[in-house]
C-alpha positions, 0 to 999 in steps of 0.5 A: 472518562467515558465519552458519554459523561463529557458535557457535549457543549464542552466538546462542541465548543473545543472542535468549533475552535479547531475548525472555526466558522468562516464562509463554510460551516464550523465543525459543529456545523458539519456533523463532527460532534455526532461523528466523534460521539459515534466512534467513542466507544469503538475506533476512538475508545483508546483516545477517549480513555487516554487523552480526550476524557481527561483532557476535556476536563482539564481544559475546563478546569484551566479556563476556570482557573484563568478566567473564572468561567468554563471554557464554553462560556469564553469568547473566542479569543480567549479559547483560542489563547487556551489552545495556544497554551495547550499546544505550548504545554504552557498550562497553569493548573495540573493536567493528568495528561500532557496538554499538547498531546491532548490538542494533537489528539482532538485536532486529528480526529475533528479534522478526520471527521470534517474532511474525511466522510463522504461528500463532507461539505469541506470537499466543495470548500477545498475545491475537491470534486469526486466522481465521473468527469467523462463517460465510460464508453461501454456499459459498466458491469461488475462481474463476479468470477464463479467461486466454491467453498473449500468443502466443495473442492476436489480432494486433489489437483494438478496444482494448488495455488495459495493466493490470488493476487498478481502472482497467483492469479497469472500462475493459475491462468497460465497453468489452466490454459496449459491443461492443468487442473488448478485450485486457487485457494484464497483466504478472502472473499471475492468482492466487487467494487461497490462491496469494497466501497469508497470510505476515504477514512476506511481503505488501503491508502488511508486506514484511519478506522480500518481497511476496506478489504479483509483482513480485520483484527479477527481473521488477520490476527496480530503480527509482532513488530520489533522495535529498534531497542529490541522490545517487541510490540504486538500489533492487533490491528491490520491497519496499525502502523507496522502491520503491513497489511495486503488485501485478503480478497480475490485479486489481492493488491490489484483490487485497490492499487493505484496501477503503475505499470513500470518495468525494472531497468537492465541495471536492476539486475546486476546492482551487485556487479555494478556497485559491489556489495555494501558491508553488512548488506545482502545486495546481489545480482538476479540470476536472470537478465532484463532480456530474459523477462522482456517477452514476459513484460510485453506479455503482461502489458498486452494481456492485462492492458497497460496505457502509456507511451512507449517512446517517452522515457529515455532511460529504460530497457528495450521494448519489443512492443508498445503499449496497447492503450494511450495514457489518460489525458494530460492535466495542469499539474502535468503541464506545470511539471513538464515545463519545469523538467524542460528547464532542467534539461530532464526528459519526462513522460506519462506514467504506464498504468494498468488502466483502461483509458479506452473500453477494452475486453468488454470492460468500460474506461476510466471515467477519471473520478479521482478515488483511485488508489486504495479503492476499487475502480467504479467502472472496473477499468483498473485492470488486475488479477480480479477481472483479467487473470482470475476470470480467464483461469476459471473460464477454462473449466480447469480452474476452481477458485475456493474463497474463504480458504486459508492455507496453514501448512504445506503437507509433506510425506515421510521423506519430505516431499511436498504432497499438498496443502492443509486448508481451513474453511474460514466460515465452518472452521473445517480443515481439509487437506488437498493433495497436489502434484505442485503447490504454488505459494503466492501469499505476498512476501510476508505471508509466503515466508510465514507459511513455509516457516510454519510448514515444519516436519521432522524432515524440515524442522525449520520450516520447508525451503529453510535449510539454509535459513534464508526464508523471511530474509532480505525483506524489502519494500519501498522507501518513498521520498519526495517534495511538495510545493505550492503555486499561485494558480491552481494545479489540481483538478481532481480528475483521476487517476492524478498520476500523470508525469514522471522522469526516469532520469535519475534511476541509476543516474544519481551523483557520487556513485550513490546506488539506485535511484528511482522514478519520481512522479506526481502521485495520485489525486489526494483525498481531502483528508490525506491532504490534511495529513501530509500535504500542508505546509510544515510551518502552517498551524493545523487547526484554527482559522490558519489551518482551515484557511491553509486547506481552503487556499492550498488544496488545488495549489499544492503539487508533489512529486514522490519516488521510491528508492532501490532499496539495498537489502539487509539480511536481518530485515526479515520475517520470522515466526512469533512462536508465543503469539498465534492467531485464532487458527493456532498458526505463530504470526509473522514477526518483523524485525530490522532497520533499512541499510545505511546505503538507503539513507544516502540514496533517499537524500539525494533522490529527494534533492532532485524532487526539490529541484523539480518543484523549484524549476516548476515555479513553486512558491514554497517547497518542503520535503517529505519526512523519512526514516530507516524503519522497514517498509514492508507495506504494499510493495513487500518483497524478497523473502524467498529470493531467487537464485543459483546458490541455495546458500543465499537464495530460497528458489531457483531462477523460475521460482522453484524452491531449492530441493523441492520440485513440487514446490513453487513460490510466485510473487514479489517474495522472489524479487532479489531487489525491488527496483526504483519503481512500483514492482507490480508489473514485475511480479506479473512478468515473473509469474508468466515465466515461471508458471510457463516453466512449471506448466512445461514440467 
């Protein structure tokens, strides 16, 4: 039933029982009806067709059958009783759709519209205060890096780098500063922070209506996700669950990441030696050690700018140098969690962050706006590929950044030797082959594997670098687990970046010989709509007076600690090509398949136990666990599909990212990771990029 044919008074009456009036406006008084109708023929079209249209008509019929009057004419008590009957699927008339599903859909979209839009009245109701909490300390300027269209690029370069995220941008910087002529081919545009925006319903943290950077449905193309029963589902929108989108824009994930800058631990590089190889897994040691990577960790921390305390965490590898910036100011949540950790005998410390806590390199400091992860920094204080590595590369005069340039194939000669890259200009559709002495693939774990697999020729019929069927295998991400707790007093002050305190005590220190473990940290400041999605106690009703009261009373009094497990890789968790599904450029799309290895479930359970202990020791009145499953986790931390090693039978590249059998081809991004650590992996991506690009430059 189209939204325009629905009685708008009926819609308003329903949402006003979902979010009723109290000391603060009801849903209809906060523009929710207008919001829902504005999205009815777009983002919500499928909901109206399947649930809301038929469901509203059935609700009105149910009201008339029970009370002899339509839903709008009933008093609040009878309206609530009808919604309770819907929730329990205890209706008395025939419904064309399940009534509980209708209510769930209505509750979700009404809550998104009430808690999500910019400066919604609900923000002050719950106690969320976005915006600067201190001055930037320097002039804020959102600089653009000079770019060119693909048609203006030269016909040949020493190196073509495909992708401009942390791996690709760092490689381009190192190579250009070493004297090479470099082309960086970036599929998306260069976006400033205002262009990325801070829409709470359209971002890389909570993509309800889409993303705030490309890809969109047209430019991203579909992906195929294989269900546990073997059936395939075509995902048409990059923000659909399971699509696993990363930003396609200059700077890649660094444009919107949280910026946690952890190093892997020495034990991370020798997991197979320490634990053996669990049956059915592809767990392996790295072909390098922590000591090999330590100088490059230090270089990344100082080039980019990391804020932290190098003496705070005991369970870490040795350091040759401290951090260049102090950590952010402590906050109430960190104080209460620190006291809880002390009661348990645990050590804690600040989370290292790729954020200017003081002005640095001509850029301002963090103003603690509280709108960090998933969005761009309003003062450009979040350090990354977009404002450090790419500007340095282009400033040499030897690096060109071509935006809107999508790589479709790595080109080879008749002998199978890499000669360059075939690219498409996104604006014109024109194709060009750019010749290169070396090619660096830095598209992220899913798209890097896809590009190698799609680069087929007579010499490489299964894709380049895939002679031993390793490209795309061992796909990893990060399964996150943790616990929530409510406190008697406020613990959330809305001052970003929110994440302040962590313990590393449980990485490789879990009981029972369980592999891995991860950091536990208090995570980022939650947007109100994100809090509604995943931080309400599970025993609370999410609608009505009870749901609104829970949001109002618990938003500032709910803490949480979360952490990633050290995923044990599985060879069948992988990226392949869906030959019968192609994007608008005619390239087969990525096909994601597999489930996490069973060893990961034991690890997740034990790490979650530690999170619950922490909340209880901190004095939480009510504690509950996050949910998790064995579904593949190939989102923002995707890794492992072109892993490095010394044996081509079990790896794609050598220890410097050079593809086995191809001196001209490198992979430099998270695809190289043999294992992905129990921490955010981006600092390791930066460090490996320095090491690999330095080796390439020397060649």
